[in-house]
VOKOLLO-330105 format. One record per residue (C-alpha): x, y, z; chain; residue in three letters; residue number from 1. Coordinates in nm, 4 decimals. Example, Ala and Ser with C-alpha at 12.3 -4.5 7.8 and 13.67 -1.06 7.14 Angstrom:
! VOKOLLO-330105
<site u="1.2300" v="-0.4500" w="0.7800" chain="A" res="ALA" n="1"/>
<site u="1.3670" v="-0.1060" w="0.7140" chain="A" res="SER" n="2"/>
This chain:
! VOKOLLO-330105
<site u="-3.0820" v="-1.5053" w="-3.6466" chain="A" res="MET" n="1"/>
<site u="-3.2820" v="-1.2897" w="-3.9097" chain="A" res="ASP" n="2"/>
<site u="-3.5123" v="-1.3416" w="-4.1663" chain="A" res="GLY" n="3"/>
<site u="-3.2553" v="-1.4288" w="-4.4032" chain="A" res="THR" n="4"/>
<site u="-3.1068" v="-1.7262" w="-4.2040" chain="A" res="GLY" n="5"/>
<site u="-2.7738" v="-1.5264" w="-4.0980" chain="A" res="THR" n="6"/>
<site u="-2.6491" v="-1.5559" w="-3.7133" chain="A" res="PRO" n="7"/>
<site u="-2.6958" v="-1.2235" w="-3.5653" chain="A" res="GLN" n="8"/>
<site u="-2.3605" v="-1.1052" w="-3.3295" chain="A" res="PRO" n="9"/>
<site u="-2.3862" v="-1.1221" w="-2.9530" chain="A" res="ALA" n="10"/>
<site u="-2.4655" v="-0.7717" w="-2.8071" chain="A" res="PRO" n="11"/>
<site u="-2.1405" v="-0.6352" w="-2.6450" chain="A" res="PRO" n="12"/>
<site u="-2.1111" v="-0.7367" w="-2.2610" chain="A" res="LEU" n="13"/>
<site u="-2.1394" v="-0.4823" w="-2.0136" chain="A" res="ARG" n="14"/>
<site u="-1.8385" v="-0.4153" w="-1.7593" chain="A" res="ALA" n="15"/>
<site u="-1.8667" v="-0.4145" w="-1.3960" chain="A" res="ALA" n="16"/>
<site u="-1.6877" v="-0.2777" w="-1.1472" chain="A" res="ASP" n="17"/>
<site u="-1.4874" v="-0.4947" w="-1.0174" chain="A" res="SER" n="18"/>
<site u="-1.3836" v="-0.5452" w="-1.4428" chain="A" res="ASP" n="19"/>
<site u="-1.2659" v="-0.1700" w="-1.4221" chain="A" res="ARG" n="20"/>
<site u="-1.1238" v="-0.2226" w="-1.0699" chain="A" res="ALA" n="21"/>
<site u="-0.9507" v="-0.5276" w="-1.2010" chain="A" res="ALA" n="22"/>
<site u="-0.8022" v="-0.3371" w="-1.5495" chain="A" res="THR" n="23"/>
<site u="-0.7137" v="-0.0220" w="-1.3181" chain="A" res="VAL" n="24"/>
<site u="-0.5466" v="-0.2454" w="-1.0694" chain="A" res="HIS" n="25"/>
<site u="-0.3060" v="-0.3763" w="-1.4055" chain="A" res="VAL" n="26"/>
<site u="-0.1891" v="-0.0262" w="-1.5135" chain="A" res="LEU" n="27"/>
<site u="-0.1113" v="0.0891" w="-1.1724" chain="A" res="GLN" n="28"/>
<site u="0.1266" v="-0.1751" w="-1.1175" chain="A" res="ASP" n="29"/>
<site u="0.2570" v="-0.1445" w="-1.4831" chain="A" res="ALA" n="30"/>
<site u="0.3135" v="0.2471" w="-1.3839" chain="A" res="VAL" n="31"/>
<site u="0.4832" v="0.1133" w="-1.1055" chain="A" res="ALA" n="32"/>
<site u="0.6957" v="-0.1189" w="-1.2757" chain="A" res="ARG" n="33"/>
<site u="0.7753" v="0.1815" w="-1.5107" chain="A" res="GLY" n="34"/>
<site u="0.6035" v="-0.0233" w="-1.7907" chain="A" res="LEU" n="35"/>
<site u="0.3477" v="0.2940" w="-1.8410" chain="A" res="LEU" n="36"/>
<site u="0.5135" v="0.6767" w="-1.7990" chain="A" res="THR" n="37"/>
<site u="0.2111" v="0.7849" w="-1.4913" chain="A" res="PRO" n="38"/>
<site u="0.0699" v="1.0278" w="-1.7935" chain="A" res="ASP" n="39"/>
<site u="0.0184" v="0.6982" w="-1.9858" chain="A" res="GLU" n="40"/>
<site u="-0.1268" v="0.5203" w="-1.6617" chain="A" res="GLY" n="41"/>
<site u="-0.3889" v="0.8131" w="-1.5641" chain="A" res="SER" n="42"/>
<site u="-0.5256" v="0.8354" w="-1.9226" chain="A" res="ASP" n="43"/>
<site u="-0.5642" v="0.4869" w="-1.9293" chain="A" res="ARG" n="44"/>
<site u="-0.7418" v="0.4622" w="-1.5949" chain="A" res="MET" n="45"/>
<site u="-0.9116" v="0.7381" w="-1.6653" chain="A" res="ALA" n="46"/>
<site u="-1.0378" v="0.5215" w="-2.0237" chain="A" res="ALA" n="47"/>
<site u="-1.1162" v="0.2573" w="-1.8018" chain="A" res="ALA" n="48"/>
<site u="-1.3456" v="0.3805" w="-1.5395" chain="A" res="PHE" n="49"/>
<site u="-1.5155" v="0.5281" w="-1.8234" chain="A" res="ALA" n="50"/>
<site u="-1.5673" v="0.2130" w="-2.0086" chain="A" res="ALA" n="51"/>
<site u="-1.8780" v="0.0419" w="-2.0642" chain="A" res="VAL" n="52"/>
<site u="-1.8091" v="-0.2618" w="-2.1700" chain="A" res="HIS" n="53"/>
<site u="-1.5701" v="-0.5785" w="-2.1920" chain="A" res="LEU" n="54"/>
<site u="-1.4342" v="-0.4900" w="-2.5587" chain="A" res="ARG" n="55"/>
<site u="-1.3182" v="-0.1520" w="-2.4176" chain="A" res="ASP" n="56"/>
<site u="-1.1255" v="-0.2515" w="-2.1177" chain="A" res="LEU" n="57"/>
<site u="-0.9328" v="-0.5165" w="-2.3345" chain="A" res="ALA" n="58"/>
<site u="-0.7546" v="-0.2758" w="-2.5862" chain="A" res="PRO" n="59"/>
<site u="-0.6104" v="-0.0519" w="-2.2419" chain="A" res="LEU" n="60"/>
<site u="-0.4345" v="-0.3693" w="-2.1386" chain="A" res="THR" n="61"/>
<site u="-0.3437" v="-0.5311" w="-2.4561" chain="A" res="ALA" n="62"/>
<site u="0.0594" v="-0.4099" w="-2.5011" chain="A" res="ASP" n="63"/>
<site u="0.1406" v="-0.5010" w="-2.1260" chain="A" res="LEU" n="64"/>
<site u="0.2901" v="-0.8338" w="-2.0139" chain="A" res="PRO" n="65"/>
<site u="0.1166" v="-1.0276" w="-1.7625" chain="A" res="ALA" n="66"/>
<site u="0.1672" v="-1.0099" w="-1.4056" chain="A" res="LEU" n="67"/>
<site u="0.3983" v="-1.2399" w="-1.2596" chain="A" res="PRO" n="68"/>
<site u="0.1874" v="-1.5735" w="-1.1040" chain="A" res="VAL" n="69"/>
<site u="0.4160" v="-1.4649" w="-0.7440" chain="A" res="ALA" n="70"/>
<site u="0.2851" v="-1.1041" w="-0.7421" chain="A" res="VAL" n="71"/>
<site u="-0.0249" v="-1.2019" w="-0.8795" chain="A" res="ALA" n="72"/>
<site u="-0.1542" v="-1.4618" w="-0.6149" chain="A" res="ARG" n="73"/>
<site u="0.0913" v="-1.2774" w="-0.2562" chain="A" res="SER" n="74"/>
<site u="-0.0820" v="-1.1167" w="-0.0282" chain="A" res="GLY" n="75"/>
<site u="-0.0595" v="-0.8101" w="0.1830" chain="A" res="ALA" n="76"/>
<site u="0.3507" v="-0.7606" w="0.2006" chain="A" res="PRO" n="77"/>
<site u="0.3696" v="-0.7400" w="0.5561" chain="A" res="GLY" n="78"/>
<site u="0.6340" v="-0.5638" w="0.7046" chain="A" res="TRP" n="79"/>
<site u="0.9582" v="-0.6330" w="0.5467" chain="A" res="GLY" n="80"/>
<site u="0.9158" v="-0.3906" w="0.2727" chain="A" res="PRO" n="81"/>
<site u="0.8386" v="-0.1183" w="0.5152" chain="A" res="LEU" n="82"/>
<site u="1.1251" v="-0.2119" w="0.7138" chain="A" res="GLY" n="83"/>
<site u="1.3546" v="-0.2370" w="0.4024" chain="A" res="LEU" n="84"/>
<site u="1.2335" v="0.1455" w="0.2941" chain="A" res="MET" n="85"/>
<site u="1.2292" v="0.3000" w="0.5853" chain="A" res="ALA" n="86"/>
<site u="1.6562" v="0.1922" w="0.6416" chain="A" res="TRP" n="87"/>
<site u="1.7115" v="0.3417" w="0.2368" chain="A" res="GLU" n="88"/>
<site u="1.4902" v="0.6443" w="0.3487" chain="A" res="GLN" n="89"/>
<site u="1.7744" v="0.6794" w="0.6552" chain="A" res="VAL" n="90"/>
<site u="1.9925" v="0.5519" w="0.4421" chain="A" res="ARG" n="91"/>
<site u="2.0130" v="0.8271" w="0.1658" chain="A" res="ALA" n="92"/>
<site u="1.9256" v="1.0888" w="0.3990" chain="A" res="THR" n="93"/>
<site u="2.2653" v="1.0629" w="0.5917" chain="A" res="VAL" n="94"/>
<site u="2.4275" v="0.9901" w="0.1968" chain="A" res="THR" n="95"/>
<site u="2.3025" v="1.2970" w="0.1778" chain="A" res="GLY" n="96"/>
<site u="2.4098" v="1.4716" w="0.4688" chain="A" res="ALA" n="97"/>
<site u="2.7415" v="1.3575" w="0.3949" chain="A" res="ARG" n="98"/>
<site u="2.7765" v="1.5794" w="0.0667" chain="A" res="SER" n="99"/>
<site u="2.5505" v="1.8468" w="0.1952" chain="A" res="GLY" n="100"/>
<site u="2.6049" v="2.1631" w="0.3385" chain="A" res="GLY" n="101"/>
<site u="2.4517" v="2.2916" w="0.6895" chain="A" res="PRO" n="102"/>
<site u="2.0751" v="2.2285" w="0.5575" chain="A" res="ALA" n="103"/>
<site u="2.1677" v="1.8410" w="0.5099" chain="A" res="ALA" n="104"/>
<site u="2.3221" v="1.7783" w="0.8577" chain="A" res="VAL" n="105"/>
<site u="1.9912" v="1.9174" w="0.9882" chain="A" res="ARG" n="106"/>
<site u="1.7671" v="1.7154" w="0.7688" chain="A" res="VAL" n="107"/>
<site u="1.9880" v="1.4004" w="0.8877" chain="A" res="ALA" n="108"/>
<site u="1.9959" v="1.5073" w="1.2604" chain="A" res="LEU" n="109"/>
<site u="1.6095" v="1.4952" w="1.2700" chain="A" res="ALA" n="110"/>
<site u="1.5456" v="1.2053" w="1.1155" chain="A" res="ALA" n="111"/>
<site u="1.7777" v="1.0499" w="1.3446" chain="A" res="LEU" n="112"/>
<site u="1.6179" v="1.2442" w="1.6369" chain="A" res="VAL" n="113"/>
<site u="1.2992" v="1.0986" w="1.5215" chain="A" res="GLY" n="114"/>
<site u="1.3574" v="0.7447" w="1.4835" chain="A" res="LEU" n="115"/>
<site u="1.5100" v="0.7025" w="1.8133" chain="A" res="VAL" n="116"/>
<site u="1.1939" v="0.8699" w="1.9828" chain="A" res="LEU" n="117"/>
<site u="1.0072" v="0.5999" w="1.8046" chain="A" res="LEU" n="118"/>
<site u="1.1999" v="0.3427" w="1.9137" chain="A" res="LEU" n="119"/>
<site u="1.1685" v="0.4929" w="2.2350" chain="A" res="THR" n="120"/>
<site u="0.7814" v="0.4851" w="2.2133" chain="A" res="LEU" n="121"/>
<site u="0.7893" v="0.1491" w="2.0779" chain="A" res="LEU" n="122"/>
<site u="0.9700" v="0.0061" w="2.3843" chain="A" res="SER" n="123"/>
<site u="0.7394" v="0.1754" w="2.6048" chain="A" res="LEU" n="124"/>
<site u="0.4312" v="0.0528" w="2.4219" chain="A" res="VAL" n="125"/>
<site u="0.6422" v="-0.3148" w="2.4357" chain="A" res="VAL" n="126"/>
<site u="0.7103" v="-0.3124" w="2.7924" chain="A" res="HIS" n="127"/>
<site u="0.3810" v="-0.1909" w="2.9079" chain="A" res="GLY" n="128"/>
<site u="0.1743" v="-0.4453" w="2.7433" chain="A" res="LEU" n="129"/>
<site u="0.4552" v="-0.6703" w="2.8464" chain="A" res="ALA" n="130"/>
<site u="0.4179" v="-0.5958" w="3.2256" chain="A" res="ASP" n="131"/>
<site u="0.0511" v="-0.5615" w="3.2914" chain="A" res="GLY" n="132"/>
<site u="-0.0493" v="-0.3049" w="3.5648" chain="A" res="PRO" n="133"/>
<site u="0.0679" v="-0.4837" w="3.8000" chain="A" res="GLY" n="134"/>
<site u="-0.0377" v="-0.4475" w="4.1719" chain="A" res="ASP" n="135"/>
<site u="0.0100" v="-0.0852" w="4.1510" chain="A" res="TRP" n="136"/>
<site u="0.2364" v="-0.0809" w="4.4487" chain="A" res="GLY" n="137"/>
<site u="0.0542" v="-0.2890" w="4.6957" chain="A" res="GLY" n="138"/>
<site u="-0.2586" v="0.0019" w="4.6913" chain="A" res="ARG" n="139"/>
<site u="-0.6122" v="-0.1055" w="4.6885" chain="A" res="ASP" n="140"/>
<site u="-0.7742" v="0.1382" w="4.4263" chain="A" res="TRP" n="141"/>
<site u="-1.0883" v="0.0451" w="4.4673" chain="A" res="GLY" n="142"/>
<site u="-1.3209" v="-0.1675" w="4.2221" chain="A" res="GLY" n="143"/>
<site u="-1.2842" v="-0.4884" w="4.4026" chain="A" res="GLY" n="144"/>
<site u="-1.4902" v="-0.6134" w="4.6806" chain="A" res="PRO" n="145"/>
<site u="-1.5306" v="-0.4561" w="5.0144" chain="A" res="PRO" n="146"/>
<site u="-1.2815" v="-0.6057" w="5.2806" chain="A" res="ASP" n="147"/>
<site u="-1.5135" v="-0.8034" w="5.5496" chain="A" res="ARG" n="148"/>
<site u="-1.3285" v="-0.8548" w="5.8921" chain="A" res="ASP" n="149"/>
């Protein structure tokens, strides 16, 4: 209270790095969902990083809907979305190759060869891990105790 008996307003609370990061995360999600243009999202993110007080952060996300509960609580998306994106990329490349000229066919063939090479490499790694080192053809390559006859 001041000398006249009227209460003084509380000083504004300073924003922590975690507060700024949470606001930027909401803004990134809004750009990804198409709620903000990339330019508008970039401007708001710059303002979020420059914010000093919590009151400066609130207006940056006030006009955005809240994240759905499932999105807000979910952890890492896992391999499912990555596989789906890879499949969509291959499908789009093949579709483009059907409608395009020789360049599109080369891109589709390169994508197909790359996919085959990736699957071959993955198969070799899986078989190598599953089979283990084995007995190396019955030979003693050293490393064990010497034979005592």
